[in-house]
PAZAPA-4460 file (N, C-alpha, C; in steps of 0.05 Angstrom, whole numbers, plus 32768, in hexadecimal, padded with zeros to 4 digits):
% residues 204
    n_x    n_y    n_z   ca_x   ca_y   ca_z    c_x    c_y    c_z   seq   type   mol
   7D84   8825   77F9   7D90   880D   7806   7DAC   8815   780E     1      M     A
   7DB3   880E   7827   7DCE   8815   7832   7DE3   8802   7827     2      T     A
   7DFB   880B   7826   7E12   87FB   781E   7E28   87FE   7833     3      T     A
   7E3E   87F0   782F   7E54   87F1   7842   7E61   880D   7842     4      S     A
   7E5B   881D   782D   7E66   8838   782C   7E56   884C   783C     5      K     A
   7E3F   8843   7847   7E2E   8855   7857   7E34   884F   7875     6      I     A
   7E3A   8865   7883   7E3F   8862   78A0   7E25   885A   78AE     7      D     A
   7E24   8845   78BE   7E0B   883C   78CA   7E00   8850   78DE     8      P     A
   7E11   8860   78EB   7E07   8873   78FF   7DFC   888C   78F2     9      A     A
   7E0A   8897   78DE   7E02   88B0   78D2   7DEE   88AB   78BB    10      S     A
   7DEF   8893   78AF   7DDF   888B   7898   7DE6   889B   787F    11      R     A
   7DFF   88A4   787E   7E09   88B0   7866   7E26   88A9   7862    12      C     A
   7E34   88B5   784F   7E50   88AE   7849   7E63   88B9   785E    13      R     A
   7E5B   88CC   786E   7E6B   88D7   7883   7E64   88CB   789E    14      L     A
   7E77   88C8   78B0   7E70   88BF   78CB   7E63   88D6   78DA    15      P     A
   7E55   88D0   78EF   7E4C   88E6   7900   7E64   88F5   790C    16      L     A
   7E62   890F   790C   7E77   891F   7918   7E79   8919   7936    17      V     A
   7E91   891A   7941   7E94   8915   795E   7E95   8930   796C    18      R     A
   7E86   8932   7981   7E84   894B   7990   7E9F   8954   799A    19      R     A
   7EB0   8941   79A2   7ECA   8949   79AD   7EDD   8954   7998    20      E     A
   7ED6   8951   797F   7EE6   895C   7969   7EDE   8978   7961    21      D     A
   7EC9   8983   796E   7EBE   899D   7966   7EC7   89B3   7979    22      L     A
   7ECA   89CB   796E   7ED0   89E2   797F   7EB6   89EA   798E    23      H     A
   7EB8   89FD   79A0   7EA2   8A02   79B2   7E88   8A09   79A4    24      Q     A
   7E89   8A1B   7990   7E70   8A24   7982   7E63   8A0C   7974    25      D     A
   7E74   89FC   7967   7E69   89E5   7959   7E5E   89D0   796C    26      A     A
   7E6C   89CD   7983   7E62   89BA   7997   7E47   89C2   79A2    27      A     A
   7E42   89DC   79A4   7E28   89E6   79AD   7E13   89E0   7998    28      L     A
   7E1A   89E2   797E   7E07   89DB   7969   7E01   89BD   7969    29      M     A
   7E16   89AD   796F   7E12   8990   7971   7DFE   898A   7987    30      Y     A
   7E02   8997   799E   7DEF   8993   79B5   7DD3   899C   79AE    31      D     A
   7DD1   89B2   79A0   7DB6   89BC   7999   7DA7   89A9   7987    32      A     A
   7DB5   899B   7975   7DA9   8988   7963   7D9D   8970   7972    33      L     A
   7DA9   896A   7989   7DA0   8953   7999   7D8D   895B   79AF    34      L     A
   7D89   8975   79B3   7D78   897E   79CA   7D5B   8979   79C4    35      A     A
   7D4B   8972   79D9   7D2E   896F   79D5   7D22   8989   79CB    36      P     A
   7D10   8987   79B8   7D04   899E   79AD   7D14   89AC   7997    37      G     A
   7D29   89A0   798E   7D3A   89AB   7979   7D29   89AF   7960    38      S     A
   7D2D   89C6   7952   7D1E   89CC   793A   7D29   89BC   7922    39      R     A
   7D3F   89AF   7926   7D4A   899E   7910   7D3A   8985   790E    40      S     A
   7D2F   8980   78F6   7D1E   8969   78F2   7D2D   894F   78F5    41      I     A
   7D46   894E   78EB   7D55   8935   78EA   7D6E   8934   78FD    42      R     A
   7D73   894A   790B   7D89   8949   791E   7DA4   8944   7910    43      G     A
   7DB5   8933   791D   7DCF   892E   7912   7DCE   891C   78F9    44      L     A
   7DB8   890D   78F5   7DB6   88FB   78DE   7DA7   8909   78C8    45      R     A
   7DB4   891D   78BD   7DA8   892D   78A8   7DBC   8943   78A0    46      G     A
   7DB2   8957   7892   7DC5   896C   7888   7DD4   897B   789E    47      P     A
   7DC7   897F   78B5   7DD4   898D   78CA   7DEC   897E   78D4    48      A     A
   7DEA   8963   78D6   7E00   8953   78DE   7E17   8953   78CA    49      G     A
   7E10   8954   78B0   7E24   8956   789B   7E33   8970   789E    50      I     A
   7E24   8986   78A1   7E30   89A0   78A3   7E45   89A3   78BA    51      L     A
   7E40   8994   78CF   7E53   8996   78E6   7E6F   898C   78DF    52      L     A
   7E72   897E   78C9   7E8D   8977   78C0   7E9C   898F   78B5    53      H     A
   7E8E   89A5   78B1   7E9A   89BF   78AA   7E90   89D3   78BE    54      S     A
   7E9B   89D4   78D6   7E8F   89E4   78EC   7E8A   8A01   78E6    55      P     A
   7E9D   8A0E   78D7   7E99   8A2A   78D1   7E81   8A2E   78BE    56      E     A
   7E7F   8A1C   78AA   7E68   8A1D   7898   7E4E   8A18   78A8    57      L     A
   7E4E   8A05   78BA   7E36   8A00   78CB   7E2F   8A19   78DB    58      A     A
   7E43   8A26   78E6   7E3F   8A3E   78F6   7E32   8A55   78E5    59      K     A
   7E3B   8A58   78CC   7E31   8A6D   78BB   7E15   8A66   78B0    60      L     A
   7E11   8A4C   78AA   7DF9   8A43   789E   7DE1   8A43   78B1    61      T     A
   7DE6   8A3D   78CB   7DD1   8A3B   78DE   7DBF   8A53   78E0    62      K     A
   7DCA   8A6C   78E4   7DB8   8A83   78E6   7DA9   8A88   78CC    63      P     A
   7DB5   8A83   78B5   7DA7   8A87   789B   7D90   8A74   7899    64      C     A
   7D96   8A5A   789F   7D80   8A46   789E   7D6A   8A4C   78B1    65      G     A
   7D71   8A56   78C9   7D5C   8A5D   78DC   7D4B   8A74   78D2    66      H     A
   7D58   8A88   78C7   7D49   8A9E   78BC   7D36   8A95   78A6    67      Y     A
   7D40   8A85   7893   7D30   8A7D   787D   7D18   8A6C   7885    68      L     A
   7D1C   8A5C   789A   7D06   8A4A   78A3   7CF2   8A58   78B5    69      R     A
   7CFC   8A6A   78C6   7CEB   8A73   78DC   7CE8   8A92   78DE    70      F     A
   7CF7   8AA2   78D0   7CF6   8ABF   78D4   7CF0   8ACF   78BC    71      E     A
   7CEA   8AC2   78A6   7CE3   8AD1   788D   7CC7   8ADC   788E    72      T     A
   7CB6   8AD1   78A0   7C9A   8AD9   78A0   7C89   8AC6   788F    73      G     A
   7C95   8AB3   7881   7C85   8AA0   7872   7C75   8A8E   7885    74      F     A
   7C5D   8A88   787E   7C4D   8A74   788D   7C5B   8A5A   788A    75      A     A
   7C58   8A48   789E   7C64   8A2E   789C   7C5B   8A1F   7883    76      G     A
   7C43   8A23   787B   7C38   8A17   7863   7C48   8A1E   784A    77      R     A
   7C4F   8A38   7848   7C5E   8A42   7831   7C7B   8A36   7832    78      V     A
   7C87   8A37   7849   7CA2   8A2D   784D   7CA4   8A10   7844    79      R     A
   7C92   89FF   784F   7C93   89E3   7849   7C8C   89DC   782C    80      E     A
   7C7A   89EC   7821   7C73   89E9   7804   7C8C   89ED   77F3    81      L     A
   7C9A   8A03   77F9   7CB3   8A09   77EA   7CC7   89F2   77ED    82      V     A
   7CCA   89E8   7805   7CDE   89D3   780A   7CD7   89BA   77FB    83      I     A
   7CBD   89B3   77FB   7CB5   899B   77ED   7CB8   899D   77CE    84      L     A
   7CB1   89B4   77C3   7CB5   89B7   77A6   7CD2   89B7   779F    85      V     A
   7CE3   89C3   77AF   7D00   89C3   77AA   7D0A   89A6   77AC    86      T     A
   7D02   8998   77C0   7D0A   897C   77C3   7D02   896B   77AC    87      A     A
   7CE9   8970   77A2   7CE0   8961   778A   7CF0   8967   7772    88      R     A
   7CF6   8981   776D   7D05   8989   7756   7D22   897E   7757    89      C     A
   7D2C   897B   776F   7D47   8970   7773   7D48   8952   7777    90      C     A
   7D30   8946   7776   7D2D   8929   777B   7D3B   8921   7795    91      D     A
   7D36   8931   77AA   7D43   892D   77C4   7D31   891C   77D6    92      S     A
   7D35   8902   77D5   7D24   88EF   77E4   7D25   88F5   7803    93      Q     A
   7D3D   88FA   780D   7D40   88FE   782A   7D32   8918   7832    94      F     A
   7D37   892D   7823   7D2B   8947   7829   7D0C   8945   7828    95      E     A
   7D01   8938   7814   7CE4   8935   7813   7CDA   8925   782A    96      W     A
   7CE7   890F   7830   7CDF   88FE   7846   7CDF   890D   7861    97      S     A
   7CF3   891E   7865   7CF5   892E   787E   7CDF   8943   7880    98      A     A
   7CD5   894D   7869   7CC3   8965   786A   7CA6   895F   7862    99      H     A
   7CA0   8948   7858   7C84   8942   7851   7C71   8945   7869   100      E     A
   7C79   8939   787F   7C68   893A   7897   7C66   8957   78A1   101      K     A
   7C7C   8966   789F   7C7B   8982   78A7   7C68   8992   7896   102      E     A
   7C68   898C   787C   7C56   899A   786A   7C39   8995   7871   103      A     A
   7C33   897C   7876   7C17   8975   787F   7C10   8983   7898   104      L     A
   7C22   8983   78AB   7C1D   8990   78C5   7C19   89AE   78C2   105      K     A
   7C26   89BA   78AE   7C24   89D7   78AA   7C0C   89DE   7898   106      E     A
   7BFE   89CA   788F   7BE5   89D0   7880   7BE7   89CE   7862   107      G     A
   7BFD   89C4   7857   7BFD   89BF   783A   7BEB   89A7   7834   108      V     A
   7BD7   89AB   7823   7BC4   8995   781E   7BD1   897C   7813   109      P     A
   7BC7   8965   781B   7BD1   894C   7812   7BD0   894B   77F3   110      K     A
   7BBB   8955   77E8   7BB8   8955   77CB   7BCE   8965   77BD   111      E     A
   7BD6   897B   77C9   7BEB   898B   77BE   7C06   897D   77C0   112      T     A
   7C0A   896F   77D6   7C23   8960   77DA   7C25   894A   77C5   113      I     A
   7C0F   893C   77C0   7C10   8927   77AC   7C15   8932   7790   114      E     A
   7C09   8949   778A   7C0D   8956   7770   7C2B   895D   776C   115      L     A
   7C37   8967   7782   7C54   896E   7780   7C64   8954   777C   116      I     A
   7C5D   8940   778C   7C6C   8926   778B   7C6D   891B   776F   117      R     A
   7C56   891C   7760   7C54   8910   7746   7C57   8924   772F   118      F     A
   7C5D   893D   7735   7C62   8951   7720   7C49   8958   7711   119      G     A
   7C32   8959   771F   7C18   895D   7712   7C12   897A   770B   120      G     A
   7BFC   897E   76FD   7BF2   8998   76F4   7BEA   89A8   770C   121      S     A
   7BEB   89C3   7709   7BE4   89D5   771F   7BC8   89E0   771D   122      L     A
   7BB8   89D6   770B   7B9D   89E1   7706   7B8B   89E2   771E   123      E     A
   7B8D   89CE   7730   7B7B   89CC   7747   7B88   89D6   7761   124      T     A
   7BA0   89E1   775F   7BAE   89E9   7777   7BA6   8A06   7780   125      V     A
   7BA7   8A0B   779A   7BA3   8A26   77A4   7BB3   8A3A   7794   126      D     A
   7BA8   8A50   778D   7BB6   8A63   777B   7BD2   8A6C   7785   127      P     A
   7BD3   8A72   779F   7BED   8A7A   77AA   7C01   8A63   77A9   128      V     A
   7BF8   8A4B   77B2   7C0A   8A34   77B0   7C13   8A2F   7794   129      D     A
   7C01   8A33   7781   7C07   8A2E   7765   7C1E   8A40   775B   130      S     A
   7C1C   8A5A   7763   7C31   8A6D   775B   7C4C   8A64   7766   131      V     A
   7C4D   8A5C   777F   7C66   8A54   778C   7C71   8A3B   777F   132      I     A
   7C60   8A27   777B   7C69   8A0E   776E   7C74   8A13   7752   133      I     A
   7C66   8A24   7743   7C6E   8A2A   7728   7C89   8A39   7728   134      Q     A
   7C8D   8A4B   773B   7CA6   8A59   773D   7CBD   8A46   7743   135      L     A
   7CBA   8A34   7756   7CCF   8A21   775C   7CD5   8A0F   7745   136      V     A
   7CC0   8A05   7738   7CC3   89F3   7721   7CD2   8A01   770B   137      R     A
   7CCB   8A19   7704   7CD8   8A27   76EE   7CF6   8A2D   76F5   138      E     A
   7CFB   8A34   770E   7D16   8A3A   7716   7D28   8A22   7712   139      T     A
   7D20   8A0B   771C   7D31   89F3   771C   7D2F   89E2   7703   140      F     A
   7D18   89E2   76F6   7D14   89D0   76E0   7D17   89DE   76C5   141      L     A
   7D0A   89F5   76C2   7D0C   8A03   76A8   7D26   8A14   76A8   142      A     A
   7D32   8A18   76BF   7D4A   8A28   76C2   7D46   8A45   76BA   143      R     A
   7D2C   8A4D   76B9   7D25   8A68   76B2   7D09   8A6E   76BD   144      K     A
   7D06   8A85   76CA   7CEC   8A8D   76D4   7CDF   8AA1   76C1   145      V     A
   7CC7   8A9A   76B8   7CB9   8AAC   76A6   7CB1   8AC6   76B4   146      S     A
   7CAE   8ADB   76A4   7CA6   8AF5   76B0   7C8B   8AF3   76BD   147      F     A
   7C79   8AE3   76B1   7C5E   8ADF   76BC   7C60   8AD3   76D8   148      K     A
   7C70   8ABE   76DB   7C72   8AB1   76F5   7C80   8AC4   7709   149      T     A
   7C94   8AD2   7700   7CA2   8AE6   7711   7C8E   8AFA   771C   150      Y     A
   7C7E   8B06   770A   7C6B   8B1A   7712   7C56   8B0F   7726   151      R     A
   7C4C   8AF7   7721   7C39   8AEB   7733   7C45   8AE6   774E   152      Q     A
   7C5E   8ADC   774F   7C6B   8AD7   7768   7C71   8AF1   7777   153      A     A
   7C78   8B06   7769   7C7D   8B20   7775   7C64   8B2C   7781   154      L     A
   7C4D   8B28   7773   7C34   8B32   777E   7C2C   8B23   7797   155      E     A
   7C31   8B09   7798   7C2A   8AF9   77AF   7C3C   8AFD   77C7   156      V     A
   7C56   8B00   77C1   7C6A   8AFF   77D7   7C76   8B1A   77DD   157      L     A
   7C75   8B2D   77CB   7C83   8B47   77CF   7CA1   8B43   77C9   158      G     A
   7CAF   8B59   77C7   7CCC   8B57   77C0   7CDC   8B48   77D4   159      T     A
   7CDA   8B50   77EE   7CEA   8B42   7802   7CE2   8B25   7804   160      R     A
   7CC8   8B1F   7803   7CBF   8B03   7804   7CCA   8AF2   77EE   161      G     A
   7CCB   8AFE   77D6   7CD4   8AEF   77BF   7CF2   8AEA   77C1   162      L     A
   7D01   8AFD   77CB   7D1E   8AF9   77D0   7D22   8AE3   77E4   163      V     A
   7D13   8AE5   77FA   7D16   8AD0   780F   7D0E   8AB5   7805   164      D     A
   7CF9   8AB4   77F5   7CF0   8A9A   77EB   7D05   8A8E   77D8   165      L     A
   7D11   8A9F   77C7   7D26   8A95   77B6   7D3E   8A8A   77C6   166      A     A
   7D44   8A97   77DC   7D5A   8A8E   77ED   7D52   8A74   77FB   167      A     A
   7D39   8A71   7803   7D30   8A58   780F   7D32   8A41   77FB   168      L     A
   7D2A   8A46   77E2   7D2D   8A31   77CD   7D4B   8A29   77CB   169      M     A
   7D5C   8A3D   77C9   7D79   8A38   77C6   7D84   8A28   77DE   170      G     A
   7D7B   8A2F   77F6   7D85   8A22   780E   7D7F   8A04   780D   171      H     A
   7D66   89FD   7804   7D5F   89E1   7804   7D69   89D2   77EC   172      Y     A
   7D6E   89E0   77D6   7D7C   89D4   77BF   7D99   89CE   77C7   173      A     A
   7DA6   89E0   77D6   7DC1   89DB   77E0   7DC1   89C3   77F2   174      S     A
   7DAD   89C1   7804   7DAA   89AA   7816   7DA7   8990   7806   175      T     A
   7D97   8991   77F1   7D93   8979   77E0   7DAD   8970   77D4   176      A     A
   7DBD   8983   77CB   7DD7   897C   77BF   7DE9   896E   77D4   177      A     A
   7DE9   8979   77EC   7DFA   896D   7801   7DF0   8951   7808   178      M     A
   7DD6   894D   7809   7DCB   8933   780F   7DD2   891E   77FA   179      L     A
   7DD2   8927   77E1   7DDA   8915   77CB   7DF7   890E   77CB   180      K     A
   7E08   8922   77D0   7E25   891D   77CF   7E2D   8909   77E5   181      I     A
   7E21   890C   77FD   7E28   88FB   7813   7E15   88E3   7816   182      F     A
   7E03   88E0   7802   7DF2   88C8   7800   7DE2   88C3   781A   183      D     A
   7DD5   88D7   7824   7DC5   88D4   783C   7DAE   88C0   7837   184      M     A
   7DAC   88AC   7848   7D99   8897   7844   7D7F   889D   7853   185      Q     A
   7D69   8893   7848   7D4F   8894   7856   7D51   8882   786F   186      L     A
   7D3E   8885   7881   7D3D   8874   7898   7D39   8857   788F   187      D     A
   7D43   8844   789E   7D40   8828   7898   7D23   8821   7895   188      E     A
   7D1C   8814   787F   7D00   880C   787B   7CEF   8821   786D   189      G     A
   7CFA   8839   7868   7CEB   884E   785B   7CEE   884C   783D   190      T     A
   7CD8   884A   782F   7CD9   8849   7812   7CDD   8866   7807   191      E     A
   7CEC   8868   77F1   7CF0   8883   77E4   7CD5   888F   77DE   192      P     A
   7CD0   88A8   77E7   7CB6   88B4   77E4   7CB1   88C0   77C9   193      P     A
   7CC6   88C5   77B9   7CC3   88D2   779F   7CC7   88BE   7789   194      L     A
   7CB3   88BB   7778   7CB6   88A9   7761   7CC7   88B6   774B   195      P     A
   7CD2   88A6   773A   7CDF   88B1   7722   7CCA   88BC   7710   196      A     A
   7CCF   88D4   7705   7CBB   88E1   76F4   7CC3   88DE   76D7   197      L     A
   7CAF   88DF   76C6   7CB3   88DD   76AA   7CC3   88F5   76A0   198      K     A
   7CBE   890C   76AD   7CCB   8925   76A5   7CE8   8925   76AF   199      N     A
   7CFA   891F   769E   7D17   891D   76A6   7D22   8937   76B0   200      A     A
   7D13   894D   76AA   7D1D   8968   76B3   7D1A   896B   76D1   201      A     A
   7D0B   895A   76DE   7D07   895C   76FB   7D21   8954   7709   202      L     A
   7D35   8963   7705   7D4F   895D   7711   7D5F   8977   7712   203      D     A
   7D68   897F   772A   7D78   8997   772C   7D93   8993   7720   204      C     A
***
């Protein structure tokens, strides 16, 4: 629910950045976020818009984010699976809402999405998906990754893949923190997609 402390245009605690206040590189990023076919799911009303309040950070973050989303070699299914589990562990309503449709589009089964949403058992999940979900859960919830899970993830992903996947997790955990600090709101009329879980550890 929005309050007077939420800017009605940005839907967060910060106003939308003004293009005329940005230097040339940042202004180009601003334009790219509004361009048809932009790969940004939420445009200015999301983490990319928040980042533009720190233009140099936005400039440095953009190529890293692009690499992690599109150039690691991960299938879209793997990428979106990792993002959803990270969002769930961080209880990031906005992040989940932005990526649930993407996950379905990339082939993450609806049953797997619901299992992640409610913190369910992995017994019926695809074996590769299960390893990835377990890895993300242990990282953020147990605060320690077992050697068994590490070895399984290494076998599935390889060394470079595991390093890139860890960075992808960190990237979206960082995004979740930013969204919480600036209280990014869901779209008007959108119900929070993540229920409160009995397991209080489901919190980054």
